[in-house]
TIZA-910755 format. One record per residue (C-alpha): residue number from 1; x, y, z; residue in one letter. Coordinates in Angstrom, 1 decimal. Layout:
% TIZA-910755
<atom NUM <X Y Z> "A">
...
This chain:
% TIZA-910755
<atom 1 <0.0 0.0 0.0> "M">
<atom 2 <2.7 2.4 0.9> "F">
<atom 3 <4.7 1.7 -2.2> "A">
<atom 4 <1.7 2.2 -4.4> "K">
<atom 5 <0.8 5.5 -2.7> "N">
<atom 6 <4.4 6.6 -2.6> "F">
<atom 7 <4.8 6.0 -6.3> "S">
<atom 8 <1.5 7.7 -7.1> "L">
<atom 9 <2.3 10.7 -4.9> "V">
<atom 10 <5.7 11.2 -6.4> "C">
<atom 11 <4.4 10.9 -9.9> "T">
<atom 12 <1.4 13.1 -9.2> "A">
<atom 13 <3.4 15.9 -7.7> "V">
<atom 14 <6.0 15.7 -10.5> "L">
<atom 15 <3.2 15.8 -13.1> "L">
<atom 16 <1.5 18.7 -11.4> "A">
<atom 17 <4.7 20.6 -11.9> "C">
<atom 18 <5.0 19.5 -15.4> "L">
<atom 19 <1.3 20.2 -16.4> "A">
<atom 20 <2.0 23.8 -16.8> "A">
<atom 21 <5.1 23.4 -19.0> "T">
<atom 22 <4.8 23.6 -22.8> "P">
<atom 23 <6.6 20.3 -23.1> "A">
<atom 24 <3.8 18.5 -21.2> "F">
<atom 25 <0.8 20.5 -22.3> "A">
<atom 26 <1.8 20.7 -25.9> "G">
<atom 27 <1.5 24.5 -25.9> "K">
<atom 28 <4.0 27.0 -27.0> "G">
<atom 29 <6.4 24.7 -28.8> "G">
<atom 30 <9.9 24.7 -27.3> "N">
<atom 31 <9.6 28.2 -25.9> "K">
<atom 32 <11.1 28.1 -22.4> "P">
<atom 33 <9.2 29.6 -19.5> "Q">
<atom 34 <11.0 31.4 -16.8> "P">
<atom 35 <12.0 29.3 -13.8> "G">
<atom 36 <11.3 25.8 -15.2> "N">
<atom 37 <14.0 25.4 -17.8> "G">
<atom 38 <15.6 22.5 -15.9> "D">
<atom 39 <12.3 20.8 -15.6> "L">
<atom 40 <11.6 21.1 -19.3> "Q">
<atom 41 <15.1 19.9 -20.2> "Q">
<atom 42 <14.6 16.9 -17.9> "W">
<atom 43 <11.2 16.2 -19.5> "W">
<atom 44 <12.6 16.3 -23.0> "Q">
<atom 45 <15.3 13.8 -22.0> "T">
<atom 46 <12.8 11.2 -20.8> "L">
<atom 47 <12.1 8.3 -23.1> "P">
<atom 48 <8.6 8.5 -24.7> "Q">
<atom 49 <7.4 5.4 -22.7> "S">
<atom 50 <8.3 7.1 -19.4> "E">
<atom 51 <6.6 10.3 -20.4> "R">
<atom 52 <3.5 8.4 -21.3> "Q">
<atom 53 <3.6 6.5 -18.0> "M">
<atom 54 <3.8 9.9 -16.1> "L">
<atom 55 <1.0 11.3 -18.1> "R">
<atom 56 <-1.1 8.2 -17.3> "D">
<atom 57 <-0.3 8.5 -13.6> "R">
<atom 58 <-1.2 12.2 -13.7> "Y">
<atom 59 <-4.6 11.4 -15.2> "E">
<atom 60 <-5.1 8.9 -12.4> "I">
<atom 61 <-4.2 11.5 -9.9> "F">
<atom 62 <-6.5 14.0 -11.5> "Q">
<atom 63 <-9.4 11.5 -11.4> "S">
<atom 64 <-9.1 11.1 -7.6> "L">
<atom 65 <-11.5 13.0 -5.4> "P">
<atom 66 <-10.1 16.3 -4.2> "P">
<atom 67 <-9.7 15.1 -0.6> "E">
<atom 68 <-7.7 12.1 -1.8> "R">
<atom 69 <-5.5 14.4 -3.9> "Q">
<atom 70 <-5.0 16.6 -0.9> "E">
<atom 71 <-4.1 13.6 1.3> "H">
<atom 72 <-1.5 12.5 -1.3> "L">
<atom 73 <-0.1 16.0 -1.6> "R">
<atom 74 <0.4 16.2 2.2> "K">
<atom 75 <2.1 12.8 2.2> "R">
<atom 76 <4.4 14.1 -0.5> "W">
<atom 77 <5.2 17.2 1.5> "E">
<atom 78 <6.0 15.2 4.6> "R">
<atom 79 <8.3 13.0 2.5> "Y">
<atom 80 <10.0 16.0 1.0> "R">
<atom 81 <10.6 17.5 4.5> "D">
<atom 82 <12.3 14.3 5.8> "L">
<atom 83 <16.0 14.5 6.4> "P">
<atom 84 <18.1 13.1 3.5> "P">
<atom 85 <19.0 10.0 5.5> "E">
<atom 86 <15.4 9.2 6.2> "E">
<atom 87 <14.5 9.7 2.5> "R">
<atom 88 <17.4 7.4 1.5> "R">
<atom 89 <16.1 4.7 3.9> "K">
<atom 90 <12.6 5.0 2.4> "M">
<atom 91 <13.9 4.9 -1.1> "Q">
<atom 92 <15.9 1.8 -0.2> "K">
<atom 93 <12.8 0.1 1.2> "K">
<atom 94 <10.8 1.1 -1.8> "F">
<atom 95 <13.5 -0.3 -4.1> "Q">
<atom 96 <13.4 -3.5 -2.2> "H">
<atom 97 <9.7 -3.6 -2.6> "W">
<atom 98 <9.9 -3.0 -6.3> "Q">
<atom 99 <12.5 -5.8 -6.7> "E">
<atom 100 <10.3 -8.3 -4.7> "M">
<atom 101 <8.6 -11.1 -6.4> "D">
<atom 102 <4.9 -10.1 -7.0> "P">
<atom 103 <3.7 -13.2 -5.1> "A">
<atom 104 <5.8 -12.1 -2.1> "E">
<atom 105 <4.4 -8.6 -2.3> "R">
<atom 106 <0.9 -10.1 -2.3> "D">
<atom 107 <1.8 -12.3 0.7> "R">
<atom 108 <3.1 -9.3 2.6> "L">
<atom 109 <-0.1 -7.3 1.8> "R">
<atom 110 <-2.2 -10.1 3.1> "D">
<atom 111 <-0.1 -10.3 6.3> "T">
<atom 112 <-0.5 -6.6 6.8> "Y">
<atom 113 <-4.2 -6.8 6.3> "R">
<atom 114 <-4.3 -9.5 8.9> "D">
<atom 115 <-2.2 -7.4 11.2> "Y">
<atom 116 <-4.6 -4.5 10.9> "R">
<atom 117 <-7.5 -6.8 11.8> "K">
<atom 118 <-5.8 -7.8 15.1> "L">
<atom 119 <-7.3 -6.1 18.2> "P">
<atom 120 <-5.4 -3.1 19.4> "D">
<atom 121 <-3.9 -4.9 22.4> "D">
<atom 122 <-2.6 -7.8 20.3> "R">
<atom 123 <-1.3 -5.5 17.6> "R">
<atom 124 <0.6 -3.5 20.2> "Q">
<atom 125 <1.9 -6.7 21.8> "Q">
<atom 126 <3.2 -8.0 18.4> "L">
<atom 127 <4.8 -4.7 17.7> "K">
<atom 128 <6.7 -4.8 21.0> "Q">
<atom 129 <7.8 -8.4 20.4> "E">
<atom 130 <9.1 -7.5 16.9> "Y">
<atom 131 <11.0 -4.6 18.5> "E">
<atom 132 <12.7 -7.0 20.8> "R">
<atom 133 <13.9 -9.1 17.9> "L">
<atom 134 <16.3 -6.4 16.9> "R">
<atom 135 <18.5 -7.2 19.9> "E">
<atom 136 <18.9 -10.9 19.0> "L">
<atom 137 <21.6 -12.5 16.9> "P">
<atom 138 <20.5 -13.3 13.3> "D">
<atom 139 <19.7 -17.1 13.7> "P">
<atom 140 <17.8 -16.5 16.9> "E">
<atom 141 <16.0 -13.5 15.4> "R">
<atom 142 <14.9 -15.5 12.4> "E">
<atom 143 <13.6 -18.4 14.6> "R">
<atom 144 <11.7 -16.0 16.8> "R">
<atom 145 <10.3 -14.1 13.8> "R">
<atom 146 <8.9 -17.4 12.4> "E">
<atom 147 <7.5 -18.3 15.8> "E">
<atom 148 <5.7 -15.0 16.1> "L">
<atom 149 <4.3 -15.3 12.6> "H">
<atom 150 <2.9 -18.8 13.4> "R">
<atom 151 <1.4 -17.5 16.7> "R">
<atom 152 <-0.3 -14.3 15.3> "Y">
<atom 153 <-1.0 -15.4 11.7> "F">
<atom 154 <-1.5 -19.2 11.8> "P">
<atom 155 <-3.4 -19.2 8.4> "D">
<atom 156 <-0.7 -17.3 6.5> "E">
<atom 157 <2.3 -19.1 5.0> "P">
<atom 158 <5.7 -18.5 6.6> "L">
<atom 159 <7.6 -15.7 5.1> "P">
<atom 160 <11.0 -16.5 3.5> "P">
<atom 161 <14.0 -15.8 5.6> "P">
<atom 162 <15.1 -12.1 5.6> "R">
<atom 163 <18.2 -11.2 3.8> "R">
């Protein structure tokens, strides 16, 4: 869910900036506008397939209800305001998500849905137990992670070992 929203937010904000440029809107030829020359130059260097993908995502963003657009804009602003190190961490996690096998992403989404369905006290307990895993050596951490998964999500398949 985060990855989908993150991707949509990034694309939507980028496209909102591009929407007013002649390169995107198809108006005014190559006549540069003050202040957005770098953006136009960047847009022109994109392969046609990427430009089309961004246009498609922009249309999706535009079709969202105004309150959803505003929510995504605020999320983008919060992301933009993060310290560079935090942004790098998020980008690394997003990259990992993108590289994941689609079946594994689906499995994680299902587990997250199940987690959200847990009563608040069980969810908090699980969260605390996962926090304690950080202090354990790798083999023990993996064993405990599997044990927690079996206890809290008995109907879900075990996740593959973490890398």
